[in-house]
C-alpha positions in Angstrom: 6.6 -20.6 -18.3 5.5 -21.7 -14.8 3.8 -24.5 -15.6 7.3 -25.9 -16.5 8.3 -28.2 -13.3 12.0 -28.5 -15.1 13.2 -25.3 -14.3 15.0 -24.9 -11.5 13.0 -22.8 -9.0 16.1 -20.0 -8.7 16.4 -19.5 -12.5 12.5 -19.2 -12.6 12.4 -16.2 -9.8 15.5 -14.7 -11.5 13.6 -14.4 -14.8 10.1 -12.9 -13.6 12.4 -10.4 -11.3 14.0 -9.7 -14.9 10.5 -9.4 -16.7 9.6 -7.0 -13.8 12.3 -5.2 -14.5 12.1 -4.6 -18.0 8.2 -3.1 -17.8 8.5 -1.5 -15.0 7.2 2.0 -15.8 7.3 1.1 -19.3 3.8 1.4 -21.3 4.9 -0.1 -24.4 6.1 -3.6 -22.2 3.4 -3.4 -20.3 0.7 -3.2 -23.2 2.9 -6.3 -24.6 2.2 -8.4 -21.3 -1.3 -7.1 -21.2 -1.3 -8.5 -24.8 0.2 -12.0 -23.6 -2.3 -12.0 -20.5 -5.4 -11.7 -22.7 -4.1 -14.6 -24.4 -3.3 -17.3 -21.8 -4.2 -15.7 -17.9 -0.4 -15.0 -17.1 -1.8 -12.8 -14.4 -3.9 -15.4 -12.6 -1.0 -18.0 -12.7 0.9 -15.6 -11.2 -1.4 -14.7 -8.2 -2.3 -18.3 -8.0 1.1 -19.4 -7.4 1.6 -16.3 -5.4 -1.7 -16.9 -3.2 -2.2 -20.5 -2.8 1.4 -21.8 -4.0 2.0 -22.5 -0.2 4.6 -25.4 -1.4 6.2 -23.3 -4.3 9.3 -21.3 -2.7 9.2 -17.8 -0.9 11.8 -16.5 -3.4 9.4 -17.5 -6.3 6.0 -16.1 -5.0 8.3 -13.1 -3.8 9.0 -12.3 -7.4 6.0 -12.9 -8.4 4.7 -10.4 -6.2 7.6 -7.9 -7.4 6.8 -8.5 -11.2 3.0 -7.7 -10.4 3.8 -4.8 -8.6 6.2 -3.8 -11.6 3.1 -4.4 -14.3 1.0 -2.1 -12.2 3.8 0.7 -11.6 2.3 3.8 -13.6 -0.3 1.2 -15.5 -3.6 2.9 -15.0 -4.9 0.6 -18.1 -3.9 -2.3 -15.9 -4.7 -1.6 -12.9 -8.4 -0.4 -14.2 -8.2 -3.7 -15.3 -8.4 -5.4 -11.8 -10.7 -2.7 -10.4 -13.1 -3.8 -12.7 -13.2 -7.7 -11.7 -14.3 -5.8 -8.2 -17.1 -4.2 -9.6 -18.0 -7.4 -11.3 -17.1 -9.9 -8.8 -21.0 -10.5 -7.5 -21.3 -11.9 -11.2 -18.6 -14.5 -11.0 -19.2 -15.7 -7.7 -18.9 -19.2 -8.8 -15.4 -18.4 -10.8 -12.9 -18.8 -7.8 -10.1 -17.9 -9.9 -11.2 -14.4 -10.7 -8.6 -11.5 -9.9 -10.6 -10.3 -6.8 -10.9 -13.7 -5.7 -7.6 -14.6 -5.5 -6.6 -11.3 -3.9 -8.9 -11.8 -1.4 -8.5 -15.2 -0.4 -4.7 -14.7 -0.5 -5.6 -11.2 1.9 -8.1 -13.8 4.2 -5.2 -16.3 4.5 -3.7 -17.8 7.0 -0.4 -18.5 5.2 1.7 -15.4 5.9 3.4 -14.9 2.7 -0.2 -15.0 0.9 -1.8 -12.8 3.0 1.0 -9.9 3.1 1.4 -10.0 -1.0 -2.1 -9.8 -1.4 -2.0 -6.6 0.7 0.7 -5.3 -0.8 -0.9 -6.0 -4.3 -4.2 -4.5 -2.8 -2.4 -1.2 -2.2 -0.3 -0.7 -5.8 -3.9 -1.2 -7.2 -5.5 1.5 -6.4 -1.9 3.7 -5.8 -2.1 6.8 -7.3 -5.6 7.0 -8.4 -8.7 8.3 -6.6 -11.0 7.4 -8.9 -10.0 4.1 -7.6 -9.6 4.4 -4.1 -13.7 5.4 -4.7 -14.9 3.0 -6.7 -14.0 -0.5 -4.3 -15.6 1.8 -1.4 -18.9 0.1 -1.7 -18.2 -3.1 -3.5 -19.4 -6.2 -0.7 -17.5 -9.1 -0.4 -19.8 -12.4 0.8 -17.6 -14.0 3.7 -18.1 -17.7 4.1 -20.5 -18.0 1.1 -23.3 -16.5 3.6 -24.9 -12.9 1.5 -26.2 -11.9 5.0 -22.1 -11.4 6.3 -21.1 -9.7 3.3 -19.1 -6.7 4.2 -17.1 -3.6 2.5 -13.2 -4.4 1.9 -12.7 -1.5 4.2 -14.8 -3.4 6.6 -13.1 -6.7 6.4 -9.7 -4.8 6.4 -11.1 -3.3 10.0 -11.8 -6.8 11.0 -8.5 -8.5 10.3 -6.6 -5.5 11.8 -8.4 -6.0 15.1 -8.9 -9.8 15.3 -6.4 -10.7 17.9 -5.6 -14.0 15.9 -4.6 -11.8 13.1 -0.5 -12.6 12.3 2.1 -9.3 13.0 2.4 -9.6 8.9 -1.2 -9.6 8.1 -1.5 -6.5 10.2 1.2 -4.7 8.9 -0.5 -5.6 5.1 -3.6 -4.4 6.0 -2.0 -1.1 7.6 -0.3 -0.8 4.3 -3.5 -0.9 2.5 -5.5 0.5 4.8 -3.0 3.9 4.6 -2.0 4.1 1.0 -6.3 4.0 0.7 -6.5 7.0 3.1 -3.9 8.8 1.2 -5.2 11.7 -0.9 -9.0 9.8 -0.6 -11.1 12.2 1.5 -14.2 9.9 1.1 -12.3 6.5 2.1 -11.4 8.7 5.0 -15.2 9.3 5.7 -16.0 5.8 5.3 -12.9 4.6 7.2 -14.5 7.3 9.9 -18.0 6.1 9.7 -17.0 2.6 11.1 -17.6 2.0 14.2 -14.2 1.8 16.7 -12.1 2.7 14.0 -10.5 5.8 15.3 -10.8 4.4 19.4 -9.2 1.5 18.3 -6.0 3.0 16.5 -5.6 5.3 19.7 -5.3 2.1 22.0 -2.8 0.9 19.4 -0.5 3.9 19.9 -0.7 4.1 23.8 0.0 0.2 23.9 3.2 -0.3 26.0 5.4 -2.3 23.8 8.4 -2.3 25.6 11.2 -4.6 24.2 8.8 -5.4 21.2 9.7 -3.9 18.0 7.1 -5.5 15.9 4.3 -3.9 17.6 6.4 -0.5 17.7 6.0 -0.8 14.1 2.6 -1.5 13.9 2.0 1.8 16.5 3.3 3.6 14.1 2.0 2.5 10.7 -1.6 3.6 13.1 -0.6 7.1 13.7 0.5 7.4 10.3 -3.2 6.0 9.5 -4.8 8.3 12.3 -2.7 11.8 10.6 -4.0 10.6 7.2 -7.7 11.0 8.7 -6.6 14.2 10.1 -4.7 15.3 7.0 -7.6 14.2 4.6 -10.5 14.9 6.5 -13.6 16.4 4.1 -15.3 17.3 7.8 -18.2 15.4 7.2 -17.8 13.0 10.8 -18.9 15.8 13.1 -17.6 13.8 15.6 -14.3 13.1 14.0 -13.9 16.1 11.8 -10.3 17.7 11.9 -10.2 19.6 14.8 -12.3 16.8 17.0 -9.4 14.7 16.1 -6.8 17.3 16.8 -8.5 17.6 20.0 -8.4 13.7 20.7 -4.7 13.8 19.3 -3.6 16.3 22.2 -5.9 14.9 24.9 -5.7 10.9 24.6 -2.2 10.7 23.2 -0.4 13.9 23.6 1.0 15.6 20.4 5.0 14.9 21.0 4.2 11.7 21.8 2.4 11.3 18.5 4.5 12.9 16.8 7.1 10.1 18.2 5.4 6.9 17.3 4.5 8.4 13.8 8.9 9.1 13.2 9.5 5.6 14.6 9.0 4.2 10.9 11.4 6.5 9.7 14.2 4.8 11.9 13.4 1.3 11.4 16.2 -0.7 9.1 12.9 -2.2 6.8 12.5 1.2 6.2 15.9 2.4 5.1 16.1 -1.6 3.2 13.0 -1.1 1.4 13.7 2.7 0.3 16.8 1.4 -1.2 15.5 0.0 -4.3 12.2 -1.0 -5.8 12.7 -4.7 -5.9 11.9 -6.5 -3.2 15.3 -7.9 -1.4 13.7 -10.4 0.8 15.5 -13.8 1.7 12.7 -14.9 4.1 9.1 -14.6 5.1 10.1 -12.7 8.3 11.3 -9.5 6.4 7.9 -9.3 4.8 7.6 -5.5 6.5 7.6 -3.0 3.7 7.9 -2.3 0.0 9.5 0.8 -1.9 6.0 2.2 -2.7 5.0 2.2 0.4 7.9 3.7 2.6 8.1 6.4 -0.5 4.3 7.5 0.8 5.7 7.2 4.2 8.2 9.3 3.5 5.8 11.8 1.2 3.2 11.9 4.1 4.9 11.9 7.4 6.4 15.6 7.3 2.6 17.1 6.5 0.9 15.1 9.6 3.6 16.6 11.8 3.5 19.8 10.1 0.2 20.3 10.5 -0.3 19.2 14.4 2.7 21.5 14.9 1.4 24.4 12.9 -2.0 24.2 14.8 -0.1 23.8 17.9 1.1 26.7 17.5 -1.9 28.6 16.0 -3.7 27.3 19.0 -0.7 28.8 21.6 -0.5 32.4 19.6 -4.4 32.4 20.3 -4.1 32.7 23.8 -2.3 35.3 24.1 -3.0 37.5 21.1 -5.9 40.3 21.5 -8.8 38.5 19.2 -9.3 41.6 17.2 -5.6 40.7 15.8 -6.5 37.3 14.1 -8.3 39.0 11.0 -8.3 37.8 7.4 -5.1 38.6 6.4 -3.1 35.8 9.3 -5.8 33.4 8.1 -5.2 34.2 4.6 -1.3 33.6 5.4 -2.1 30.7 6.5 -4.1 29.6 3.8 -1.3 30.8 1.7 1.0 28.2 3.5 -0.7 25.3 3.3 -0.9 25.8 -0.2 2.7 26.6 -0.9 3.9 23.5 1.6 1.4 21.0 -1.3 3.2 22.5 -4.6 6.4 22.1 -2.8 5.8 18.2 -2.0 4.3 18.0 -5.2 7.1 19.3 -7.2 9.4 17.3 -5.3 7.5 14.2 -6.2 7.3 15.3 -9.6 11.7 15.7 -9.5 11.5 12.2 -7.9 9.1 10.5 -11.1 11.9 12.2 -13.4 14.4 10.7 -11.8 12.9 7.8 -11.8 12.1 7.5 -15.4 15.4 8.6 -16.6 16.9 5.5 -14.6 14.3 3.1 -15.8 15.5 4.4 -19.9 18.9 4.0 -19.1 17.8 0.4 -18.0 15.7 -1.0 -20.1 18.4 -2.0 -23.0 20.2 -4.2 -19.8 17.0 -5.4 -18.7 16.0 -6.9 -22.3 19.3 -8.3 -22.7 18.9 -9.9 -19.3 15.5 -11.7 -20.5 17.3 -13.0 -23.5 20.4 -14.3 -21.6 18.2 -16.1 -19.3 15.6 -17.7 -22.0 18.9 -19.0 -24.1 19.4 -20.5 -20.4 16.4 -21.8 -19.9 16.1 -23.4 -23.7 20.0 -24.8 -22.8 18.2 -26.3 -19.5 15.5 -27.8 -21.1 17.6 -29.2 -23.9 19.8 -31.0 -21.6 16.6 -32.6 -20.5 15.1 -33.7 -23.7 
């Protein structure tokens, strides 16, 4: 369909959005699309148009991003297919159009649409799956075709983030990808902490003055989230950045109240409110590319956990200075542990309820979207007939 240049762009974009609606969370439809992809390499065509299609309309490229997001949603088989191309990318170095190469080319692109979209797709590939997050940690990518400059994807991401020439939208995409990677994955946090100057960079961004610059304030909030995730999912294997050390750094270098204020900024953003409304990307221009639905929900889930952890530990620290050390016995430690477990159970229960509601909505809408696709296909056929 992408090769049919006679189809109006808006019709094509709407059709791709409709396909995305139908396959989102629907294993049967996703499997059918897998069957189609295996025969015609549709996913490569979609990715190529999204990444290398600077001359294509913005709405078409965003519709492709949405369709790919829907394909990856609750689709571990599809995600696994892409993750496997990461592991085998060195064997296919001559092929510049593998899924991995297309994503990395887009991620590193100076084209902000390609860069942001690729970062979002990378986040969706590993979202909600610790195995996939760990699988891509050690994969090396040759930069500028020189093997000696090969770096891991984590290192590439941090370089992009710290590069002063990186655009605002690229930095946003990188932070979304990194935060998705760090969430619920202690090994990713350990790898992140082991890379030199990452924590110092986050602290410098959080503490930077950005009066009147709404965009930099969003960067600061995302940096706060990344630092908070390092605290929340720390396995304490990097002694200089253990949970206790990070808490002390936040308290001494940033101040806990200021850190929480910066962390909460994102929740007050109009971009956040808009992203939470619907999974479909309602973007009319490139400057609207900030957050997507999946990440907004992730932030909503984790922000409270980070704040709660810092607040609880801060209170505990204050209590220890006021209470006789003998009274801080095993029962109190057990109570604290139970509070943590209960908090995690509550969060998981809330997430399960969200998934159930989404599943119910998808089932209800499935028939409607299937009819919509049939109508659009009929429109396309009519257009083609008129052009013959």
